[in-house]
C-alpha positions as YAML, in Angstrom:
chain: A
units: angstrom
residues:
- id: 1
  name: MET
  ca: [0.00, 0.00, 0.00]
- id: 2
  name: LYS
  ca: [2.80, 2.40, 0.82]
- id: 3
  name: THR
  ca: [4.43, 1.78, -2.58]
- id: 4
  name: THR
  ca: [1.14, 2.49, -4.36]
- id: 5
  name: LEU
  ca: [0.77, 5.79, -2.52]
- id: 6
  name: LEU
  ca: [4.33, 6.83, -3.37]
- id: 7
  name: CYS
  ca: [3.73, 5.93, -7.00]
- id: 8
  name: ALA
  ca: [0.57, 8.04, -7.13]
- id: 9
  name: VAL
  ca: [2.37, 11.02, -5.63]
- id: 10
  name: PHE
  ca: [5.23, 10.63, -8.12]
- id: 11
  name: LEU
  ca: [2.88, 10.44, -11.11]
- id: 12
  name: THR
  ca: [1.11, 13.58, -9.95]
- id: 13
  name: GLY
  ca: [4.51, 15.29, -9.95]
- id: 14
  name: ILE
  ca: [5.03, 14.34, -13.60]
- id: 15
  name: SER
  ca: [1.93, 16.19, -14.72]
- id: 16
  name: THR
  ca: [2.93, 19.46, -13.06]
- id: 17
  name: ALA
  ca: [6.73, 19.31, -13.34]
- id: 18
  name: ALA
  ca: [8.88, 19.69, -16.41]
- id: 19
  name: PHE
  ca: [8.73, 16.82, -18.82]
- id: 20
  name: ALA
  ca: [12.50, 16.42, -18.82]
- id: 21
  name: ASP
  ca: [12.32, 14.08, -15.87]
- id: 22
  name: GLY
  ca: [14.15, 10.98, -17.09]
- id: 23
  name: HIS
  ca: [10.93, 9.09, -17.84]
- id: 24
  name: GLY
  ca: [10.45, 8.37, -21.51]
- id: 25
  name: SER
  ca: [7.55, 9.32, -23.71]
- id: 26
  name: THR
  ca: [5.78, 6.64, -25.70]
- id: 27
  name: PHE
  ca: [3.08, 8.57, -27.57]
- id: 28
  name: GLN
  ca: [5.21, 8.71, -30.74]
- id: 29
  name: GLN
  ca: [4.75, 4.94, -31.13]
- id: 30
  name: THR
  ca: [1.00, 5.27, -31.79]
- id: 31
  name: CYS
  ca: [0.62, 8.93, -32.82]
- id: 32
  name: SER
  ca: [1.47, 10.72, -36.06]
- id: 33
  name: ASN
  ca: [1.55, 14.29, -37.35]
- id: 34
  name: TYR
  ca: [2.72, 15.50, -33.94]
- id: 35
  name: SER
  ca: [4.14, 18.97, -33.64]
- id: 36
  name: PHE
  ca: [4.59, 21.95, -31.35]
- id: 37
  name: ALA
  ca: [1.48, 24.12, -31.07]
- id: 38
  name: TYR
  ca: [0.56, 27.40, -29.43]
- id: 39
  name: MET
  ca: [-2.50, 26.81, -27.27]
- id: 40
  name: GLY
  ca: [-3.53, 30.35, -26.43]
- id: 41
  name: ASN
  ca: [-0.58, 31.68, -24.39]
- id: 42
  name: GLU
  ca: [0.60, 28.17, -23.50]
- id: 43
  name: ALA
  ca: [2.95, 25.77, -25.26]
- id: 44
  name: GLY
  ca: [1.64, 22.40, -26.34]
- id: 45
  name: ILE
  ca: [1.81, 19.39, -28.62]
- id: 46
  name: LYS
  ca: [-0.90, 18.43, -31.07]
- id: 47
  name: ALA
  ca: [-1.10, 14.99, -32.67]
- id: 48
  name: THR
  ca: [-3.26, 12.40, -34.35]
- id: 49
  name: CYS
  ca: [-3.29, 9.37, -32.04]
- id: 50
  name: LEU
  ca: [-4.79, 5.93, -32.51]
- id: 51
  name: LYS
  ca: [-7.57, 4.85, -30.17]
- id: 52
  name: SER
  ca: [-7.66, 1.28, -28.87]
- id: 53
  name: ASP
  ca: [-10.07, 0.34, -31.69]
- id: 54
  name: GLY
  ca: [-7.55, 1.64, -34.29]
- id: 55
  name: THR
  ca: [-9.40, 4.82, -35.26]
- id: 56
  name: PRO
  ca: [-7.48, 8.12, -35.33]
- id: 57
  name: ASN
  ca: [-8.21, 10.95, -32.92]
- id: 58
  name: GLU
  ca: [-6.99, 14.57, -33.00]
- id: 59
  name: THR
  ca: [-5.61, 15.47, -29.56]
- id: 60
  name: SER
  ca: [-3.35, 17.97, -27.79]
- id: 61
  name: ILE
  ca: [-1.58, 18.46, -24.47]
- id: 62
  name: THR
  ca: [0.00, 21.43, -22.70]
- id: 63
  name: ILE
  ca: [3.76, 21.33, -22.12]
- id: 64
  name: ASN
  ca: [4.45, 22.35, -18.51]
- id: 65
  name: GLY
  ca: [7.57, 23.36, -16.66]
- id: 66
  name: ILE
  ca: [10.03, 24.46, -19.35]
- id: 67
  name: SER
  ca: [11.68, 27.88, -19.50]
- id: 68
  name: ASN
  ca: [14.45, 29.67, -21.37]
- id: 69
  name: GLU
  ca: [17.41, 30.32, -19.07]
- id: 70
  name: ASP
  ca: [19.94, 32.45, -20.99]
- id: 71
  name: GLY
  ca: [19.37, 30.53, -24.22]
- id: 72
  name: HIS
  ca: [18.97, 27.05, -22.71]
- id: 73
  name: LEU
  ca: [15.73, 25.11, -22.31]
- id: 74
  name: THR
  ca: [15.52, 24.11, -18.64]
- id: 75
  name: ASN
  ca: [13.13, 22.60, -16.10]
- id: 76
  name: SER
  ca: [11.40, 25.33, -14.16]
- id: 77
  name: GLY
  ca: [8.15, 23.92, -12.83]
- id: 78
  name: GLY
  ca: [4.79, 25.60, -13.33]
- id: 79
  name: ALA
  ca: [3.62, 26.89, -16.68]
- id: 80
  name: SER
  ca: [6.07, 26.88, -19.57]
- id: 81
  name: THR
  ca: [7.45, 30.27, -20.62]
- id: 82
  name: PHE
  ca: [10.09, 29.27, -23.21]
- id: 83
  name: GLN
  ca: [7.72, 29.97, -26.12]
- id: 84
  name: GLN
  ca: [7.86, 33.69, -25.27]
- id: 85
  name: SER
  ca: [11.58, 33.99, -26.11]
- id: 86
  name: CYS
  ca: [12.27, 31.00, -28.37]
- id: 87
  name: GLY
  ca: [11.49, 30.35, -32.02]
- id: 88
  name: SER
  ca: [11.84, 27.58, -34.61]
- id: 89
  name: ILE
  ca: [10.23, 25.25, -32.05]
- id: 90
  name: GLN
  ca: [10.00, 21.60, -33.09]
- id: 91
  name: VAL
  ca: [9.08, 18.29, -31.47]
- id: 92
  name: LYS
  ca: [11.15, 15.38, -32.83]
- id: 93
  name: PRO
  ca: [11.44, 11.67, -32.02]
- id: 94
  name: SER
  ca: [14.67, 10.42, -30.52]
- id: 95
  name: GLY
  ca: [14.22, 6.67, -30.26]
- id: 96
  name: PRO
  ca: [11.25, 4.55, -29.17]
- id: 97
  name: ASP
  ca: [11.01, 6.14, -25.70]
- id: 98
  name: ALA
  ca: [12.22, 9.69, -26.27]
- id: 99
  name: VAL
  ca: [10.94, 12.90, -27.80]
- id: 100
  name: ILE
  ca: [13.05, 16.04, -27.95]
- id: 101
  name: LEU
  ca: [11.86, 19.65, -27.92]
- id: 102
  name: HIS
  ca: [14.22, 21.75, -30.09]
- id: 103
  name: ALA
  ca: [14.21, 25.55, -30.23]
- id: 104
  name: THR
  ca: [16.35, 28.58, -30.94]
- id: 105
  name: CYS
  ca: [16.26, 30.75, -27.81]
- id: 106
  name: ARG
  ca: [17.40, 34.27, -27.02]
- id: 107
  name: MET
  ca: [20.28, 34.68, -24.59]
- id: 108
  name: ALA
  ca: [20.57, 37.59, -22.13]
- id: 109
  name: ASP
  ca: [23.03, 39.35, -24.47]
- id: 110
  name: GLY
  ca: [20.51, 39.21, -27.36]
- id: 111
  name: GLN
  ca: [22.20, 36.42, -29.29]
- id: 112
  name: SER
  ca: [20.38, 33.20, -30.17]
- id: 113
  name: LEU
  ca: [21.28, 29.65, -29.20]
- id: 114
  name: SER
  ca: [20.03, 26.33, -30.58]
- id: 115
  name: THR
  ca: [18.96, 24.19, -27.62]
- id: 116
  name: SER
  ca: [16.92, 21.09, -26.80]
- id: 117
  name: ILE
  ca: [15.39, 19.20, -23.89]
- id: 118
  name: GLU
  ca: [13.78, 15.77, -23.61]
- id: 119
  name: LEU
  ca: [10.01, 15.64, -23.14]
- id: 120
  name: GLY
  ca: [9.22, 12.74, -20.84]
- id: 121
  name: GLY
  ca: [6.10, 11.18, -19.40]
- id: 122
  name: ILE
  ca: [3.76, 11.73, -22.34]
- id: 123
  name: SER
  ca: [1.72, 8.78, -23.57]
- id: 124
  name: ASN
  ca: [-1.28, 7.93, -25.73]
- id: 125
  name: VAL
  ca: [-4.23, 6.64, -23.70]
- id: 126
  name: ASP
  ca: [-7.01, 5.53, -26.06]
- id: 127
  name: GLY
  ca: [-6.30, 8.31, -28.54]
- id: 128
  name: VAL
  ca: [-5.64, 11.09, -26.02]
- id: 129
  name: LEU
  ca: [-2.23, 12.56, -25.11]
- id: 130
  name: THR
  ca: [-1.72, 12.31, -21.36]
- id: 131
  name: ASN
  ca: [1.08, 12.76, -18.83]
...
């Protein structure tokens, strides 16, 4: 029982913390056409994911906890803010259990830096992106 409680607390942390947490993402195995998307003022991923019956479903998820720290994508907790000072934002696969967020971000001195961070903990649950 204690292990189950600890697991539940840890999984809750994944949904509110940065995705670069060392836990892989698996949605890319059953989703296609995935890409970065602006969702109002928030950063997100949109995709077409297969439901358990094999039919496609359009879905999206907010990316939480990533910021731009002097040109580097970093874990920050809370809402993501990197999209306010980064451009050329892309979501790319990096193996069966990894997805990388790439961007060109402004540094404090005004220059730009190409940077990336792993997005972890995102999966496809019956056609819906979840974390």
